[in-house]
C-alpha positions as CSV (number, residue, x, y, z in Angstrom):
1,F,0.0,0.0,0.0
2,V,1.0,3.6,-0.3
3,E,2.4,5.5,2.7
4,G,0.2,8.4,3.6
5,E,-3.1,6.5,2.8
6,G,-3.5,6.1,6.5
7,H,-6.3,3.5,6.8
8,A,-4.0,0.6,5.5
9,R,-1.2,1.6,7.9
10,E,-3.6,2.0,10.8
11,L,-5.0,-1.5,10.1
12,C,-1.5,-3.0,10.2
13,R,-0.8,-1.3,13.4
14,D,-4.0,-2.6,15.0
15,L,-3.1,-6.1,13.8
16,G,0.3,-5.9,15.3
17,I,2.1,-5.9,11.9
18,D,5.2,-3.7,12.5
19,D,7.6,-5.1,9.8
20,L,6.5,-2.8,7.0
21,R,9.2,-2.5,4.3
22,E,9.8,-0.8,1.0
23,P,10.2,-3.1,-2.1
24,R,13.7,-1.8,-2.9
25,S,15.2,-5.1,-4.1
26,F,14.2,-4.9,-7.7
27,G,12.8,-1.4,-8.2
28,A,10.0,-0.7,-10.7
29,W,10.0,-1.9,-14.3
30,I,7.7,-1.5,-17.3
31,W,7.2,-4.0,-20.1
32,R,7.5,-2.4,-23.6
33,D,8.4,-3.7,-27.1
34,G,9.0,-7.2,-25.8
35,R,11.3,-6.4,-22.9
36,L,11.5,-4.9,-19.4
37,H,12.7,-1.3,-18.9
38,R,13.6,0.2,-15.6
39,L,11.3,3.1,-14.6
40,P,13.2,6.3,-15.3
41,E,14.7,8.2,-12.4
42,G,12.9,11.2,-11.1
43,T,9.3,10.4,-11.8
44,L,6.3,10.8,-9.6
45,G,3.5,8.4,-10.7
46,G,5.3,8.1,-14.0
47,I,5.3,11.9,-14.5
48,P,8.8,13.2,-15.2
49,T,10.3,15.6,-12.7
50,S,14.0,15.4,-13.9
51,V,15.7,16.4,-17.1
52,R,18.5,13.9,-16.5
53,G,16.0,11.2,-15.9
54,L,14.2,12.0,-19.1
55,L,17.3,12.1,-21.3
56,A,18.3,8.6,-19.9
57,A,14.8,7.1,-20.3
58,R,15.5,4.6,-23.1
59,I,11.9,3.3,-22.7
60,L,10.9,6.4,-24.6
61,S,11.7,7.1,-28.2
62,P,14.1,10.0,-29.0
63,R,11.1,11.9,-30.3
64,G,9.2,11.1,-27.1
65,R,12.0,12.3,-24.9
66,F,12.3,15.5,-26.9
67,R,8.6,16.2,-26.7
68,A,8.6,15.6,-22.9
69,L,11.1,18.4,-22.5
70,A,8.5,20.8,-23.8
71,D,7.4,21.1,-20.2
72,L,10.4,23.4,-19.7
73,V,9.2,26.0,-22.2
74,L,5.4,25.7,-22.2
75,P,4.0,29.0,-20.8
76,G,1.9,29.5,-17.8
77,P,0.9,27.6,-14.7
78,L,-2.1,25.4,-14.6
79,T,-5.3,27.3,-13.9
80,G,-9.0,26.6,-13.6
81,P,-10.9,23.6,-12.3
82,D,-9.5,20.1,-11.8
83,I,-8.6,18.2,-15.0
84,G,-7.8,14.6,-16.0
85,I,-4.3,13.3,-15.6
86,G,-4.2,12.0,-19.2
87,G,-4.9,15.4,-20.8
88,F,-2.6,17.2,-18.5
89,V,0.4,14.9,-19.1
90,A,-0.2,14.7,-22.9
91,R,-0.2,18.5,-23.2
92,R,2.8,19.0,-20.9
93,F,5.0,16.0,-21.8
94,G,3.4,14.4,-24.8
95,R,1.1,11.4,-25.4
96,E,4.0,8.9,-25.4
97,V,4.8,9.8,-21.8
98,A,1.2,9.5,-20.8
99,E,0.7,6.1,-22.4
100,V,4.1,4.5,-21.7
101,L,5.0,5.9,-18.2
102,V,2.0,7.3,-16.5
103,D,-0.8,4.9,-17.6
104,P,0.8,1.7,-16.3
105,L,1.5,3.3,-12.9
106,L,-1.5,5.5,-12.1
107,A,-4.3,3.9,-14.2
108,G,-3.1,0.5,-12.9
109,T,-2.9,1.4,-9.2
110,R,-6.0,3.6,-9.2
111,A,-8.1,1.2,-11.4
112,G,-9.4,3.9,-13.7
113,A,-9.0,5.4,-17.2
114,L,-6.1,7.9,-17.4
115,D,-8.2,10.6,-19.0
116,E,-10.8,10.3,-16.3
117,L,-8.6,10.2,-13.2
118,S,-8.5,13.5,-11.3
119,L,-5.0,15.2,-11.3
120,A,-5.7,16.8,-7.9
121,A,-6.9,13.5,-6.3
122,A,-4.4,11.0,-7.8
123,T,-1.3,13.2,-7.8
124,P,-2.0,16.2,-5.5
125,A,1.7,17.1,-5.3
126,I,2.0,17.5,-9.1
127,D,-1.2,19.5,-9.2
128,A,0.1,21.9,-6.6
129,V,3.4,22.4,-8.4
130,A,1.7,22.8,-11.8
131,R,-0.5,25.5,-10.3
132,R,2.4,27.4,-8.8
133,H,4.9,27.1,-11.6
134,R,5.1,27.4,-15.4
135,S,7.0,24.1,-15.5
136,V,6.6,21.0,-13.4
137,I,10.2,20.0,-13.9
138,L,11.5,23.4,-12.9
139,G,9.0,23.6,-10.0
140,V,10.3,20.3,-8.5
141,R,14.0,21.4,-9.1
142,R,13.3,24.5,-7.0
143,G,12.4,22.3,-4.1
144,D,8.7,23.1,-4.3
145,E,7.8,19.5,-4.0
146,T,7.6,16.9,-1.2
147,A,9.2,13.5,-1.5
148,P,7.0,11.0,-3.3
149,P,5.0,8.6,-1.1
150,R,6.6,5.2,-0.4
151,F,5.1,1.9,-1.2
152,L,5.1,-0.3,1.8
153,A,4.3,-4.0,2.5
154,P,4.8,-6.4,5.3
155,A,8.2,-8.2,5.1
156,R,6.3,-11.5,5.2
157,G,4.3,-10.5,2.1
158,M,0.8,-9.0,1.7
159,G,-0.8,-12.3,2.7
160,A,0.3,-11.5,6.3
161,I,-2.5,-8.9,6.5
162,S,-5.1,-11.5,5.5
163,L,-3.8,-14.1,8.0
164,A,-3.6,-11.6,10.8
165,L,-7.2,-10.5,10.1
166,I,-8.4,-14.1,10.1
167,E,-6.7,-14.8,13.4
168,R,-8.1,-11.6,15.0
169,L,-11.7,-12.3,13.8
170,E,-11.6,-15.9,14.9
171,A,-10.3,-15.0,18.3
172,A,-13.3,-12.6,18.6
173,G,-15.7,-15.5,17.9
174,A,-16.4,-14.7,14.3
175,E,-17.3,-17.4,11.9
176,I,-15.5,-17.2,8.5
177,R,-17.0,-18.7,5.5
178,T,-15.2,-18.8,2.2
179,G,-16.4,-19.9,-1.2
180,A,-20.0,-19.0,-0.3
181,G,-21.2,-16.7,-3.0
182,V,-23.9,-14.2,-1.9
183,T,-26.8,-14.0,-4.4
184,S,-29.0,-11.5,-2.7
185,L,-29.5,-9.3,0.3
186,V,-32.9,-8.3,1.7
187,P,-34.1,-6.5,4.8
188,S,-35.4,-8.7,7.6
189,S,-36.9,-8.1,11.1
190,G,-33.4,-8.5,12.7
191,G,-31.5,-6.6,10.1
192,Y,-30.7,-8.4,6.8
193,R,-30.9,-11.8,5.3
194,L,-28.2,-13.0,2.9
195,E,-29.0,-15.7,0.4
196,T,-26.0,-17.9,-0.4
197,A,-25.5,-21.1,-2.3
198,D,-25.3,-22.8,1.2
199,G,-28.5,-21.3,2.5
200,A,-29.7,-18.1,4.2
201,V,-27.7,-16.1,6.7
202,D,-29.2,-13.6,9.1
203,A,-27.2,-10.6,10.2
204,T,-27.8,-7.3,12.1
205,G,-25.4,-5.5,9.8
206,V,-23.5,-6.1,6.5
207,V,-20.3,-4.7,5.0
208,L,-20.1,-5.1,1.3
209,A,-16.3,-5.2,0.7
210,V,-16.8,-6.1,-3.0
211,P,-16.5,-4.4,-6.4
212,A,-19.3,-2.0,-7.3
213,Y,-20.7,-4.3,-9.9
214,S,-20.9,-7.2,-7.4
215,A,-22.6,-4.9,-4.8
216,A,-25.1,-3.8,-7.5
217,E,-26.2,-7.4,-8.1
218,I,-26.4,-8.2,-4.4
219,M,-28.4,-5.0,-3.6
220,R,-30.7,-5.2,-6.5
221,E,-33.7,-6.2,-4.4
222,A,-32.9,-4.4,-1.1
223,A,-32.0,-1.0,-2.6
224,P,-32.7,-0.8,-6.4
225,D,-31.8,2.9,-6.7
226,T,-28.4,2.3,-5.1
227,S,-28.0,-0.8,-7.2
228,R,-28.4,1.2,-10.4
229,I,-25.9,3.8,-9.3
230,L,-23.3,1.1,-8.4
231,A,-23.9,-0.6,-11.7
232,G,-23.0,2.6,-13.5
233,I,-19.5,2.7,-12.0
234,R,-16.9,1.8,-14.7
235,Y,-13.8,-0.3,-13.9
236,A,-10.5,-0.5,-15.7
237,S,-8.6,-3.8,-16.2
238,V,-5.8,-4.0,-13.7
């Protein structure tokens, strides 16, 4: 998970997981043209913040690198309402940077289409620099940028979080059922009734920790209006 997105770190602390580490061993790589390329130095979410890093970015074509340097000469800071990351990066650094560097990182981790992801929400640091400076690269060089957030994971692997959750829930007396697909949820006198392949389950409360399209199907009878809204949420392939 990403440092700074506090809920995940708070959960680990509550579960007694204190061996969070950065995945430094191999760094970040992007697959292009049949081989792996190391992520260029000096990028934030794939967005270039270093001239040296751009010039050494062999994952980009010579034309793509030259176009990306246009950020140094494009006039004026970003103004107006929030915009999509895809359009911002394409105008500042070129479509090749948007598709080759930014899309695999931000669209992948945020599960959305690059042109529809909010610049302010997904990369608030870049949005702040772009609104204060004519050039993102020059703004970062002047020190008007915080260090990028770190990716953290338990030293024992991400599965350690699931195992710790299971142990904590079972110790509290919870019954855990896996492989039991929920087909519907309806209100009942005691709260809710869940229909599963193994029969009905009564509960005083339900947390739907599922994708929106799954929640839409489950809630179709209990809350049809909410179900329609959830069904309209689009997902990207991750």
